[in-house]
C-alpha positions as CSV (number, residue, x, y, z in Angstrom):
1,X,0.0,0.0,0.0
2,X,1.4,3.4,-1.0
3,X,1.8,5.8,1.9
4,X,2.9,9.0,0.2
5,X,2.0,10.4,-3.3
6,X,4.1,13.3,-4.4
7,X,2.4,15.6,-7.0
8,X,4.8,17.6,-9.3
9,X,3.2,20.0,-11.8
10,X,5.5,20.7,-14.8
11,X,5.5,23.7,-17.1
12,X,8.5,25.5,-18.7
13,X,11.0,24.2,-16.2
14,X,13.7,22.6,-18.4
15,X,16.4,24.5,-16.5
16,X,15.3,23.1,-13.2
17,X,13.5,19.8,-13.6
18,X,16.7,17.7,-13.3
19,X,17.5,19.1,-9.9
20,X,13.9,18.4,-8.7
21,X,13.6,14.9,-10.2
22,X,17.0,13.8,-8.9
23,X,16.0,15.0,-5.4
24,X,12.9,12.8,-5.6
25,X,14.4,9.7,-7.1
26,X,17.2,9.7,-4.6
27,X,14.9,9.8,-1.6
28,X,15.9,7.4,1.2
29,X,12.2,6.3,1.2
30,X,12.4,3.4,-1.2
31,X,9.0,1.8,-0.8
32,X,5.4,2.9,-0.4
33,X,6.0,6.1,-2.3
34,X,4.9,7.3,-5.8
35,X,5.9,10.4,-7.8
36,X,3.2,11.9,-10.1
37,X,4.5,14.3,-12.7
38,X,1.8,16.4,-14.4
39,X,2.8,17.7,-17.8
40,X,0.7,20.9,-18.1
41,X,1.3,21.0,-21.9
42,X,4.8,22.3,-21.3
43,X,6.2,23.7,-24.6
44,X,9.9,23.2,-23.7
45,X,12.0,20.0,-23.1
46,X,11.0,19.5,-19.5
47,X,9.3,16.1,-20.1
48,X,12.1,14.9,-22.4
49,X,14.7,15.7,-19.7
50,X,12.6,14.1,-17.0
51,X,12.2,10.9,-19.0
52,X,16.0,10.7,-19.6
53,X,16.7,11.2,-15.9
54,X,14.2,8.5,-15.0
55,X,16.1,6.0,-17.2
56,X,19.0,6.5,-14.7
57,X,16.9,5.3,-11.8
58,X,15.3,2.0,-13.1
59,X,14.1,1.1,-9.6
60,X,12.0,4.3,-9.6
61,X,10.1,3.5,-12.8
62,X,7.4,1.5,-11.0
63,X,7.0,4.4,-8.5
64,X,6.6,7.0,-11.2
65,X,3.6,8.3,-13.2
66,X,3.7,10.9,-15.9
67,X,0.3,12.3,-17.0
68,X,-0.3,14.8,-19.8
69,X,-2.7,17.7,-20.3
70,X,-3.7,18.3,-24.0
71,X,-3.7,22.0,-23.2
72,X,-2.2,24.3,-20.6
73,X,-4.6,24.5,-17.7
74,X,-2.6,26.2,-15.0
75,X,-1.0,25.2,-11.7
76,X,-4.2,24.5,-9.6
77,X,-5.7,22.2,-12.3
78,X,-2.3,20.4,-12.7
79,X,-2.3,19.8,-8.9
80,X,-5.9,18.6,-9.1
81,X,-5.0,16.2,-11.9
82,X,-2.2,14.7,-9.9
83,X,-4.4,14.3,-6.8
84,X,-7.1,12.6,-8.9
85,X,-4.8,9.7,-9.8
86,X,-2.9,9.5,-6.4
87,X,-3.1,6.2,-4.5
88,X,-1.2,7.2,-1.3
89,X,-2.7,7.6,2.1
90,X,-1.0,11.0,2.2
91,X,-0.4,13.6,-0.5
92,X,2.6,15.9,-0.8
93,X,3.3,18.6,-3.3
94,X,6.7,19.5,-4.9
95,X,7.0,22.3,-7.4
96,X,9.2,21.4,-10.4
97,X,11.7,24.2,-9.9
98,X,12.2,23.3,-6.2
99,X,13.9,20.3,-4.5
100,X,13.6,18.1,-1.4
101,X,16.2,17.1,1.2
102,X,17.2,13.5,0.7
103,X,15.5,12.0,3.7
104,X,12.4,14.3,3.6
105,X,9.7,11.7,2.8
106,X,11.2,9.0,5.0
107,X,11.1,11.5,7.9
108,X,7.6,12.5,7.1
109,X,6.4,8.9,6.7
110,X,7.9,7.9,10.1
111,X,6.1,10.9,11.8
112,X,2.8,10.2,10.0
113,X,2.9,6.6,11.1
114,X,3.8,7.3,14.7
115,X,1.4,10.3,15.3
116,X,-1.4,9.1,13.0
117,X,-2.1,12.8,12.3
118,X,-4.1,14.2,9.4
119,X,-1.6,16.8,8.4
120,X,2.1,17.6,9.0
121,X,3.4,21.1,8.5
122,X,7.2,21.1,8.0
123,X,10.0,23.6,7.6
124,X,12.0,24.6,4.6
125,X,14.4,27.1,3.1
126,X,13.8,29.8,0.4
127,X,16.7,30.3,-2.0
128,X,17.2,33.6,-3.8
129,X,20.5,33.4,-5.6
130,X,23.1,32.4,-3.0
131,X,20.9,33.7,-0.1
132,X,18.6,31.6,2.1
133,X,15.6,32.5,4.2
134,X,14.0,30.0,6.6
135,X,10.3,29.2,6.6
136,X,9.7,29.7,10.3
137,X,7.2,27.5,12.2
138,X,5.6,28.1,15.5
139,X,8.0,27.3,18.3
140,X,6.9,25.1,21.2
141,X,3.8,23.6,19.4
142,X,3.7,19.9,18.7
143,X,0.1,19.3,17.5
144,X,-3.0,21.4,17.3
145,X,-6.7,20.9,16.5
146,X,-8.6,22.2,13.5
147,X,-9.9,25.4,15.0
148,X,-6.4,26.4,16.2
149,X,-4.9,25.5,12.9
150,X,-7.3,27.7,10.9
151,X,-6.7,30.6,13.4
152,X,-2.9,30.3,13.0
153,X,-3.1,30.2,9.3
154,X,-5.4,33.2,8.8
155,X,-3.4,35.2,11.4
156,X,-0.3,34.7,9.3
157,X,1.5,32.6,12.0
158,X,1.4,29.6,9.7
159,X,2.5,29.9,6.1
160,X,-0.3,29.4,3.5
161,X,1.8,27.5,0.9
162,X,0.8,23.9,0.2
163,X,4.3,22.5,-0.6
164,X,5.3,22.3,3.1
165,X,2.2,20.2,4.1
166,X,1.7,16.5,4.0
167,X,-2.1,15.9,4.0
168,X,-4.3,12.8,4.1
169,X,-5.7,12.1,0.6
170,X,-9.3,11.7,1.9
171,X,-9.4,15.4,2.8
172,X,-8.7,16.4,-0.9
173,X,-11.4,13.9,-2.0
174,X,-14.2,15.5,0.0
175,X,-17.1,16.4,-2.4
176,X,-17.3,19.9,-0.9
177,X,-13.5,20.6,-1.3
178,X,-13.0,23.8,-3.3
179,X,-10.1,24.1,-5.7
180,X,-8.3,27.3,-6.6
181,X,-8.9,29.0,-9.9
182,X,-5.7,30.9,-10.4
183,X,-2.0,30.5,-9.8
184,X,-1.5,33.4,-7.4
185,X,-2.5,32.6,-3.8
186,X,-3.6,29.1,-4.7
187,X,-1.9,27.7,-1.6
188,X,-4.1,29.5,0.8
189,X,-7.2,27.9,-0.8
190,X,-5.8,24.5,-0.2
191,X,-4.3,25.2,3.2
192,X,-7.4,26.7,4.9
193,X,-9.5,23.7,4.0
194,X,-6.8,21.2,4.9
195,X,-6.4,22.9,8.3
196,X,-10.2,22.9,8.8
197,X,-10.7,19.3,7.9
198,X,-7.6,17.9,9.7
199,X,-8.7,16.8,13.2
200,X,-5.0,17.1,14.2
201,X,-2.1,19.0,12.6
202,X,1.5,18.2,13.6
203,X,4.5,20.5,13.2
204,X,8.0,19.3,12.2
205,X,10.5,22.1,12.6
206,X,13.1,20.5,10.3
207,X,14.0,22.0,6.9
208,X,12.9,19.4,4.3
209,X,11.9,21.6,1.4
210,X,14.0,24.0,-0.7
211,X,12.0,26.7,-2.5
212,X,13.6,28.4,-5.4
213,X,12.7,32.1,-5.8
214,X,12.3,32.0,-9.6
215,X,12.4,35.6,-10.9
216,X,11.1,34.4,-14.3
217,X,7.8,33.2,-12.8
218,X,4.7,35.3,-13.4
219,X,4.5,35.7,-9.6
220,X,7.6,37.9,-9.7
221,X,7.5,39.7,-13.0
222,X,7.4,43.5,-12.5
223,X,5.4,44.4,-15.7
224,X,2.0,46.0,-15.4
225,X,0.3,43.1,-17.3
226,X,1.9,40.6,-14.9
227,X,0.9,42.7,-11.8
228,X,-2.7,42.9,-13.1
229,X,-2.8,39.1,-13.7
230,X,-1.4,38.5,-10.2
231,X,-3.9,40.8,-8.5
232,X,-7.0,39.5,-10.2
233,X,-5.9,35.9,-9.9
234,X,-5.2,36.4,-6.2
235,X,-8.6,38.0,-5.8
236,X,-10.3,34.9,-7.3
237,X,-8.6,32.7,-4.8
238,X,-9.3,34.9,-1.8
239,X,-12.9,35.0,-2.8
240,X,-12.9,31.2,-2.7
241,X,-11.5,31.3,0.8
242,X,-14.2,33.7,1.8
243,X,-16.9,31.4,0.3
244,X,-15.5,28.5,2.2
245,X,-15.4,30.3,5.5
246,X,-19.0,31.5,5.0
247,X,-20.1,27.9,4.3
248,X,-18.6,26.9,7.6
249,X,-20.1,29.9,9.4
250,X,-16.5,31.1,10.2
251,X,-16.2,34.3,8.1
252,X,-17.5,36.7,10.8
253,X,-14.9,35.2,13.2
254,X,-12.0,35.6,10.9
255,X,-13.0,38.5,8.6
256,X,-10.4,40.9,9.9
257,X,-7.7,38.3,9.5
258,X,-8.9,37.7,5.9
259,X,-8.7,41.4,5.4
260,X,-4.9,41.1,5.6
261,X,-5.0,38.7,2.6
262,X,-7.3,41.2,0.8
263,X,-4.7,43.9,1.5
264,X,-1.9,41.8,0.1
265,X,-4.0,41.2,-3.0
266,X,-4.1,45.0,-3.5
267,X,-0.4,45.4,-2.9
268,X,0.8,42.9,-5.5
269,X,-0.7,45.3,-8.1
270,X,2.2,47.6,-7.3
271,X,5.1,45.3,-8.0
272,X,5.9,47.1,-11.2
273,X,4.3,50.2,-12.8
274,X,1.7,51.6,-10.3
275,X,-1.9,50.9,-11.2
276,X,-4.1,53.1,-9.0
277,X,-7.4,52.3,-10.6
278,X,-6.8,48.6,-10.1
279,X,-5.7,49.1,-6.5
280,X,-8.8,51.1,-5.7
281,X,-11.1,48.6,-7.4
282,X,-9.9,45.6,-5.4
283,X,-11.8,45.1,-2.1
284,X,-12.9,48.8,-1.7
285,X,-14.2,48.0,1.8
286,X,-10.6,48.2,2.9
287,X,-10.9,52.0,2.6
288,X,-13.4,52.2,5.4
289,X,-12.6,53.1,9.0
290,X,-13.7,49.7,10.2
291,X,-10.7,48.1,8.4
292,X,-8.2,50.9,8.4
293,X,-8.3,51.0,12.2
294,X,-7.4,47.3,12.4
295,X,-4.4,47.4,10.0
296,X,-1.0,46.5,11.3
297,X,1.6,49.2,11.4
298,X,3.3,48.0,8.3
299,X,0.0,47.7,6.4
300,X,-0.9,51.3,7.5
301,X,2.3,52.7,6.2
302,X,1.9,50.9,2.9
303,X,-1.7,52.1,2.7
304,X,-0.9,55.7,3.3
305,X,1.9,55.8,0.8
306,X,-0.4,54.5,-1.9
307,X,-3.3,56.7,-0.9
308,X,-0.9,59.7,-1.1
309,X,0.3,58.6,-4.5
310,X,3.8,58.1,-3.2
311,X,4.1,54.7,-4.9
312,X,7.7,55.2,-6.0
313,X,8.7,55.8,-2.4
314,X,6.9,52.6,-1.4
315,X,8.7,50.6,-4.2
316,X,12.0,52.1,-3.2
317,X,11.4,51.1,0.5
318,X,10.3,47.6,-0.6
319,X,13.5,47.2,-2.6
320,X,15.7,48.2,0.3
321,X,13.8,46.0,2.7
322,X,14.2,42.9,0.5
323,X,17.9,43.6,-0.1
324,X,18.5,43.8,3.7
325,X,16.2,41.0,4.8
326,X,17.5,38.2,2.5
327,X,21.2,38.4,3.2
328,X,20.4,38.7,6.9
329,X,18.5,35.4,6.7
330,X,21.5,33.8,4.9
331,X,23.6,34.5,8.0
332,X,21.1,33.3,10.7
333,X,18.7,31.1,8.7
334,X,20.4,27.8,9.0
335,X,20.4,28.1,12.8
336,X,16.7,28.9,13.2
């Protein structure tokens, strides 16, 4: 019986797929694991390279599936296609420009078996060039229930990405499970539901995942068109989160935490040429005193800079902040 299914969407990653695939095929977990690569109609040589690498690992052929989309459907649908054919008791996600530590899935398997938990949230590192930033988990917490998990997630104390979570497959298979509609912010749609439906969530403060900050991704391009696509895609996914919380009668409890995600949705429209009309059109309720009075100090500064049309000052401050923060994490990150 397969314990872990690893879903890997593939699109335009010919420069990175070898590193990802080797990190999976060289896992110390040799049995009860499967790798599901989803070719989202990639126009480059990604699948050709993957197939050649697989030939070097004959023992992994029986553990590997490659499925193909006839047209490009986007990251969320690629994940869904992989989940649909998965046979494992648990599902993990690995993006094809990222890579895993060699003992990652064996470590997770041992913890899943011993704790019998529905979800494990684990640590990782973000790489930007030669610099590293840790994904920080909550210190001093071993396991929590569904209510506390949702609260931590929406308050920003738990990261909303899906690639640092091992989740029971039957949670994804619920008939009322809502899937993301866009690439930007898709992780929070998965994560909020996984937190809610997991009776118990365990934390593993060990860096098992390596996230590559890909500047060529649509998520990081500074053009106005890319920023618009990011913002509108993010809004689609935040709206799904809101719909889910309303279905569970949880929205009123968490609406001010959700407001922080709404605010981020606005701000991604300013990574590039400022688009004030788009900024104002996204969640205009954020301009009311009810929400302004509950903004964090950082959000309030950002908000005022945009409202005063000082976007260039905001972008300059953001650039300085990123340039200082990332090298700082390179120095201390490995010890956190």
